[in-house]
C-alpha positions as a printed Julia matrix, in Angstrom:
162×3 Matrix{Float64}:
 -129.34   30.13  109.12
 -125.37   30.54  108.09
 -122.76   30.95  110.57
 -121.18   34.38  110.81
 -118.0    34.48  108.4
 -115.71   35.48  111.28
 -116.57   32.33  112.87
 -116.26   30.22  109.8
 -112.7    31.48  109.45
 -112.03   30.57  113.04
 -113.29   27.26  112.66
 -111.4    26.83  109.28
 -108.21   28.19  111.07
 -108.5    25.35  113.95
 -109.21   22.75  111.5
 -106.39   23.79  109.36
 -104.05   23.61  112.33
 -105.1    19.85  112.86
 -103.82   19.25  109.34
 -107.45   19.21  107.72
 -109.66   21.17  105.8
 -112.98   22.44  106.66
 -115.2    21.72  103.36
 -118.44   23.0   104.86
 -120.53   24.43  107.51
 -123.98   23.49  107.72
 -126.85   24.47  109.92
 -129.65   22.26  109.44
 -133.18   22.09  111.43
 -134.5    25.03  113.79
 -135.24   25.26  117.48
 -133.88   22.56  119.69
 -133.65   20.09  116.88
 -130.67   22.33  115.42
 -127.7    20.5   114.02
 -124.46   22.7   113.47
 -122.3    20.11  111.13
 -118.71   20.67  110.39
 -117.49   18.51  107.26
 -113.85   18.13  107.37
 -111.21   16.28  105.28
 -107.69   15.45  104.77
 -105.14   14.01  102.55
 -105.64   10.58  103.96
 -109.24   10.91  104.89
 -110.72   11.65  108.48
 -110.96    8.91  111.17
 -113.06    9.02  113.98
 -110.26   10.35  116.57
 -109.5    13.39  114.37
 -113.39   13.93  114.2
 -113.64   13.86  118.07
 -110.37   16.37  118.42
 -111.99   18.78  115.89
 -115.39   18.69  117.75
 -113.66   19.38  121.25
 -111.95   22.4   119.74
 -114.63   23.55  117.91
 -117.03   23.31  121.15
 -114.37   25.8   122.81
 -114.87   28.32  120.02
 -118.56   27.99  119.65
 -119.02   28.26  123.44
 -117.26   31.74  123.66
 -118.96   32.93  120.23
 -122.3    31.47  120.84
 -123.42   31.8   117.42
 -126.85   29.92  117.88
 -129.13   31.32  120.68
 -130.75   27.97  121.48
 -129.72   24.25  122.06
 -127.97   22.56  118.78
 -126.06   19.53  118.27
 -122.56   19.9   117.04
 -121.7    17.12  114.45
 -118.15   16.87  112.85
 -117.91   14.36  110.11
 -115.93   13.35  107.15
 -117.66   13.83  103.52
 -118.18    9.96  103.12
 -118.06    7.77  100.22
 -120.85    9.79   98.55
 -119.55   13.22   99.36
 -120.95   16.49   98.22
 -119.01   18.33   95.87
 -119.06   21.71   97.51
 -116.62   23.9    95.62
 -115.45   24.32   91.88
 -112.23   22.73   92.8
 -114.24   19.49   93.77
 -115.44   19.24   90.25
 -111.92   19.33   88.82
 -110.44   16.87   91.69
 -113.27   14.29   90.8
 -113.11   14.3    87.11
 -113.71   10.97   85.62
 -115.82    9.64   88.74
 -119.39    9.19   88.61
 -121.78   11.74   89.9
 -125.31   12.48   90.8
 -126.36   16.23   90.19
 -129.63   17.38   91.62
 -130.66   20.78   89.72
 -132.62   23.35   91.22
 -136.49   23.5    90.94
 -137.46   24.74   87.77
 -134.69   23.77   85.61
 -135.96   23.31   82.27
 -135.03   19.69   81.11
 -133.44   17.69   84.05
 -134.15   17.41   87.46
 -131.61   14.57   88.3
 -128.51   13.59   86.13
 -126.28   10.61   86.86
 -123.34   10.14   84.75
 -119.53   10.71   84.56
 -118.03   14.05   85.81
 -116.09   15.51   82.83
 -114.79   18.39   84.87
 -115.56   22.1    84.91
 -115.02   24.56   81.91
 -115.65   28.16   83.0
 -118.73   27.94   85.34
 -120.09   24.97   83.32
 -120.11   21.5    84.92
 -119.8    18.97   82.1
 -121.26   15.39   82.75
 -121.54   12.41   80.3
 -124.88   11.0    81.22
 -125.64    7.32   81.27
 -127.27    7.71   77.9
 -123.94    8.72   76.41
 -125.04   12.41   76.11
 -122.6    15.21   77.06
 -124.53   17.84   79.17
 -123.46   21.16   80.8
 -124.9    22.69   83.72
 -124.03   26.22   85.42
 -122.77   25.9    88.62
 -125.49   28.2    89.92
 -128.04   25.77   88.49
 -126.93   22.73   90.6
 -128.71   22.09   93.88
 -126.69   19.44   94.93
 -123.83   17.26   93.69
 -122.61   14.05   94.99
 -120.22   11.29   94.08
 -122.06    7.97   93.09
 -120.67    4.72   95.08
 -120.07    1.91   92.89
 -120.98   -0.9    95.58
 -120.5    -3.43   93.2
 -116.85   -2.45   92.69
 -116.39   -2.04   96.56
 -118.01   -5.51   97.11
 -115.94   -7.44   94.65
 -112.71   -5.53   95.9
 -113.57   -7.22   99.35
 -114.02  -10.44   97.78
 -110.46  -10.5    95.99
 -108.51   -9.29   99.13
 -109.52  -12.29  101.55
């Protein structure tokens, strides 16, 4: 299920008024276990207070519009450390970072690729795999792309700060 574009536009405008960007609206599950997830981000990231503010305002919009005819849970979150890449702009923004690409079922050679994102060239995502091979995948062939979290670097940074 997908939200009506007019409702998505209202939510995006409300989020923008808060100085944030609506990266995605996701409807997952079905029946009473449906979750409507709004993924928001900002220049300095998003904290819990800002998520709560967006949640209250989104609830007001959704109560009026009533896009889902049964019980659902509204969830507002930041993209997180292992954020999904939603738009072509994300592939440019995170060039140089490690990514994990899951390709659509039936893709001929690879199902999952992990490596360094080398950017976007037209509609082709370029990745240097961990084996050193440069690979190209059309955006339409990618089921999901996420940043890889380098926990070793994060943990070693924490040790040097103390």
